[in-house]
N, C-alpha and C positions, 0 to 999 in steps of 0.2 A: 468340449463344446458340442452342442447338438443342433444339427440343421435338419428341420422336420418341417417340409413344406406342405406335406399332406398326410392324413391319417386314413389307412384303409386297410382292409384284410386282403390276403393272398387271393381269395376267391372273387374279390370285387375290383381287380385292377382295370378291368375293361371300363368301369365307370368313372374313372379319373377324368377330370376337367384338365387337360394338359395345359391349356392357356393360363388356367389360374394357378396351377402347380408351378409352371414356369415363372410366373410373375412373383409368386411367393418365394420361390428359391432365390430369384435374383434379389428380392429385398433382404432375405437373411444373409446372403453372401455380402451385400453391401454394408449391412448394419453389423453383423458379427464377425464374419470371418476374414474379410479383406484386410482389416486393420491388424488382426492376430497374426496373420502369416507375413505380413510385411517386415522384412529384416530378419526373419527366422530362417534357420537353416534346415530344418526337417519338420515333416508333418506326418503323422501317423493317421491312417484312414481306416475306420471299421464301418463298412456299409452294409446296411440292411434295408435296401430301397429298391424300387422299380429301375430297371436297366436305364431307361431314358434319363431319369433324374441323376443316376450315377455318372452316366456320360457327360451330362450338362455341368454338373458341379465340377468334374475333372477338367472339363473345358474352360471353366472360369478360372480355376486355379493355375492352369498353364504348366509351364516347366520352369517356373521361377524359383521353385523350392523343391528339395529332395522329398519324395513321397514314398512312405513305406506302407504298403496296403496289407490288410489282414482280411481273412474272409472265414466265415463260419463253416466249419466241417459238418457235412449232413449226418454223418454217422456218430461221430465223437461229441458232436454239439459244443465244441470249443473253438477258439480262435487261433490256435497255435500252429505254426508251420512245421513241417518235418525238416530234418537236416537235408541240405543239398546232397544230392548223390544217392540217397537212401533208396530211390526207386529207379535209378538211371538204367538198370539192366533188366527190369521187369516191365517198365511202362514206356511206350514209345512216345515221349512228350515233345519231341522236336515238331514244332508246327510246320506244315506244309503250305505253300503258296502256289495257287493254281491261277494263272493269267492266261488272257487270250493270245493267240500266236502273233496278231497283228493289231495295230493301232488304227487310229482314224482321226482326220481333221474335222470330221462332222460335229455338229453341236447336239448335245443330248445328255441324259443322265447315265451314270454308271452305278451298278449294284455291287456292294461289297458284303459278303457273308462271313462272320467270324464264329466258328463253331468249335468250342472246347467242352461245353457242358452237354450239349445235344447237337446232332447233326441237323443242319438247316436244309430242308429240301428245296431245290430250285422251283419246284411247282408251287410251294408256298409263297415264295417272294414274287413269283410271276403273277400271282392273283391281284397284287397291289401295284407292281411295276411291270406292265405288261410288255413295254418295250424299252430297251436300253442299248447304249453302245456296246456294253460288255458286262459280263458277270464275273466276279473275282472272288475266290474262296481263300481264307486263312483257316486252316482247320488241323485239329489232332487226328491221327490215324484212328484212334478209338476214343471219341469224346466221352466224358462221364462228368457227373457233377463234382466229384472230388478228384478228378484227374490231376489237377494242378495243385500239387501238395507242397511246393517249395516256392520261394520267393523267385529263385532263378528260372523256374518254369514260367512264371508270370512275365518275367522280363524278356524271355525268348518270344513270347507271343507278341509282346509290344514292339520288339525289334522287327519281327516279320510284318506286323501291321503297318509300321512306318515305312517299310520297303514297299508294301502294297500301295499305299497312299502315293509314295514318290514315283513309282513306275506307272501308275495310272495317270498322273498328272502329266507325265512326259508322253505316254502313248496317246492320250487323248487331251491335246492342249485346249480344246474348246469344250470340254465338259461343262455342263451347266449345273449339275448338282450330283452329290453322291448319297445314295440311299443305303444306309448302314443298318443291317440285321445282325444282332449280336446275341447269340446263345452262350453266354459267358457268366462267371461269378461276378458279383457286384464290385469287388475290389479291382478285377481286371477291367471292367467297364470304366471305372473311375481313371484308371491309368490310360486306357485307350483315349478317353476324352481329352487328357492333357496333351495329347500329341497332335490334335487338330488345330492347325494354325489358320486363323480366319483371313490373314493377309495373303495366303498362298492358295488355300483350297476354296472351292465354292461352297454353297450351302450344303451341310451334312444334315440329312433328315433321318431321325431315329425312329424305331418302332417298338411297340409293345405286344408280346405274344400272348394269345389267349387260345388254348387247346379246342374249347368248344365254339370258338367264334367262326365266322364265315364272311370274309377271309380271316385266317387265323392270326395275321399281323395287322395292326391298326397304327397308322401314322401318329406320333407322338409330339416330339420336340424337335424343332429345326435349329441346328447349331449354325449360326450365321453371323455375319458382320453386324447386324441389327441387334443381336444378343449383347453385344458389347461394342460401343462405337469404335473403340480402338483397343490398344493394349490395356490389360487391366492395371489398376492404380499401383499395385505393388511392383509390377514390372516398370511402370513409368517413374516410380520414385527411384528404384535402383539405377535406371538409366540417367535420370537427372543428376543423382547424387555422384555417378561416376564420370559425368561430363562426357557421355558417349553421344556422338552423332546418331540420330534416329535412323539415318539412311543405312547405318551398319547393321540394323537389327536383324534382317534376314538376307542380306546380299551374300549370294553363294561364294563369291570370290573374296569376300572379306571376313570369313567366319573365324579366323584366328583372332580377331579383335572384337567380335560381336558379342552380345549377350544372349544369343540363341545359337546353338550349335548348327542348326540347319540340316537336320537328318534327311530331308527331302531332296537334297543336292548331291551332286556326285563329288564334288572335292572334299567335303566333310567326311563322306562315307569313305572315300579313299584313304584319308588320314586315319579313320577309325580302323580300317583293315590293316594298315601298317602297324598301328600300335598293338592289335591282337597278335599279329604274326611275329612282331619283333620282341614283345614283351608279354608272351603267352603264360608265364608262370607267375604266381603270387609274389615270389621273391623278387623277380626282375621288375614287375610292375610297381611294386612299393617302392623300389630303389629309384626309378626314374620319376615317379610322382613326387615322392618326397624331395628329390633333387630340384624339382620344378616349383617347390613351395606350395603344392597342392595338399589340401587337408585329407590325408589318407584315412582318418578316423571316421570320415563321412561316407566311406565306401565299404560295401559288403564284399569282402574277398572270398566268402564261403560259397562261391557259385562259379560256373564255367567262365573262362576268359572273356568271352563275347559279352556276357552279362555284366561282369564287373568293369570291363572297359567301357560299356555304355554308360554305367553310373559315373566312372571316373570322369569321362569327358563332360557329363552334365555338371559335376562339381568344378571342372577346370573352367568351363565357360562362364559359370556364374562368378567366379572369383577373377575373371579376366586374365587367366594364366594359360590359356590355350597356346598362344604364340611362344611363350617361354618354354612350354612343354615340347613344342615342335623343335625349337632351337636346341634344347638340351638333347633331344633324340638325335638331332643332326650331328651334334659334337660327340656322340657315342661311337667310338670306333668298332664296338662289338657288333654294331648292326649296319655296317658299311654297305651291305648288299641293298639296304633301303635308302641310302643317302641320296640317290638320284631322284627317287620319287619325292623325298622330303624337300629337295631343293626347289622342285617345280611348285610345290605347295607354298613354301615360305616365300619364294620370290614373286608369287602371284599378287602379293600385297606387301607394302611397307608402311611404316608408321613414322610419322613427323615427330619432332622433339616433344611436341606437347601431348603425343599419344593417339592423335587423330589418324585414322587409317586413310591411305591414298591408293588408288589402283595402280 
């Protein structure tokens, strides 16, 4: 399926009418893609598009479906990933997160820069956002166009971006908007867009880069509640068919029974860290996931534990098996050192006989 909201050349990106492009992509999503992804388990995304449009399409798809992204290699001119671990010793791919030391209860915007293809200079973003509560960077030590050569490297950046969003929301509870500057591959932009939850975060403003422009970044598409009045239709259909109370969707204390894992909250992140520490090998992870009834064929284990557990928990929450996974882990005598932490998480909620979650 092709989603083509605008036709342009790379040298003419500055001429895009972003309002028209947004309206057309919304139409294409509603008419073509939304029904196709409803009920499906996986989506493969091959993106060759301006970064703001890739972010927006990912934002509309959300986290209701497992997404495998592919990106075009600039030298080989193909879409193939390299095997995980093939460059772990020569390329510093672990993304770094740079946050301010202190938060604030003031109202105002926050700037987030994601630099994996090229380094985004603070002076360039200051040209369009002169004043902000804070500036946050998610960056590779040595950005390059083809630096992210494996799917696990992409996932590492997504996890760090999630952490940045979560910590910014906690440090600046009254932030009014997030200005997102992304020098990233198109596939990564799509994945980043899927992580932006409009029920939790304020308006996220995206930008298009133009080297010969002044300023070099121009505001493009705003990802906000008005882009979609509520959750997208595939998510609503899943929620309705499962008989889930909508109040469970993002409640941090109820994530074991929700249809969204809630990566921006502390309790889900604590559970994630326990799983990574307790089941850090592929063999042990496969065992506990299979015992919990989770589809291990939907998980790519050829990547570091933090990356495959991120995928595993996304699969678990879509199947409403997160609580079962937590209970199975609690019954595992081999991870007794983690039982106290698991008890706190499991006892934070309980379910009634009909499956509804109660605090």
